[in-house]
Phi, psi and omega in degrees: 000132182290150179292158180289111175225129185251354183302326184291343180266350189269134175233119182237018180095353182279341177213157184279146176261133176244117181297325182293329183268350185287136180288143170252349179212133177228178177301143182297144174267010180217156184267325178203184184297322180294319179295320177299312181299320180294313181296319180295319179294319179296318178295317180300319179295321181289321177297318179298318180297316181291322179293320177299321178294320178294322179296317180291323180293320174056042176238321181257155165229162181228130175254125176244132183243129179244120178233147179190167169291165176305139181068022180283345177104020182297309185300309184292326179294314178300316181297313185285316185294323184262008174297127181099348177278135181305119181303334179299337183258008181241144174229104184255131178221130179253124182262120179248200179301134183304139177279174178299318179297318182293325179290342177278000178240177175291164189291344178268346189302313187294333177276324183296322182286353179245018177292152181288155173269173181300142180088357183237162174255120175270135181238113178259113173271099199070170188190199175297345178292342175302334183286347175239012176243280180300314183292328178289322177290327179237075184298345177297336175298318180293316187275338184246321186267323182275141189271057182258136179308136185303324183292344180270353183240013181292320181257096185294323178300322178292322179299312181295318178301317180293324180289321175300316179298319180296321179295313179300319181296315183290324178290326175293317179299316179298315180299319180294342181251016175091020180233078177295156181241134175240129185242130181247125169254106180278105193267097181259148179279160180295324180294315180293323178300318179300317179300318182289323178293321176298319179298323179292329179283319185282332183263113181303329181289344182248002182302328183295337180282340187273133174239132182305328181295341179300324180291317179298323182293338179296337177293342181255022185307311181298321178295320179293320178298319178295320180294319177296318180300315179296317182299316180295312184292330182273342188233002179283124178224170181299320183268355176217067185285158169261143170240117179265105190256124176304128191239007180292329175254108185296323181295314178300316182301317182294321178294321179294313180299316179299317180295319179298315179301316179299314181296320181289322178294325180290341178287339181283146179278085183258040180302135182292143181292139178286142180301140177270111183299325179294313179297319179299315180297321179296319181293329181297331180292343180273344184302316181304321180296320181286321183288335179271000000 
């Protein structure tokens, strides 16, 4: 079994990402189900420890963004990887079709108001990247559903360029204020996606996950791959890297995501605060009351 190395999944703008060349399946990072469960539990414990340290330090926050094709495994990955992490330190938000209130604001507003505070990990299940993925594949959303002045949407190439720039700017701004961003593209193959959609239809317990539109969207597979490729290449930076994670094996994917999170959290200067001798002395005066 190959050692855990995440560099091959990382894109920080130093090299181009090719969707056609990206792996959807690699050698397993686990030997069997028991080994997988043990590794996942060990990672969860380490993520919890690092998050607690970040919470106590109260200087940094971390934004994690999860993007994928339908049935790519976003929900289960978030659930499994963060199992065991203190809920007080997590902020999870799932972005669906914009509401009426959200459409009355700019396209970044709904994500900005849900950013994590210091000491916490923000988890975006989908994000502002939908505006250069789904909307780019279906530009009629931009021109018909979103309430943007018509003269601002005449040149679509200009619109996408401006949106990439806005994303880079906001992620740069967050990083400068102690909120680095880590972005995950869970890269599932079209064949594996079909298997998962079939499973959702056949299993009554999973019917709620299935949307008829998921099948129609498969006709745009190539367009989505191109949109993901552009999004990664236009917005990958050192302080807000993309990680393109093979997603055909969900267990492998979760171990990879967990390892990446641990490595990124360790990059933060989460040095523990030194004890305050004055504060310590003051607290000692309270002991007699409690002990009696």
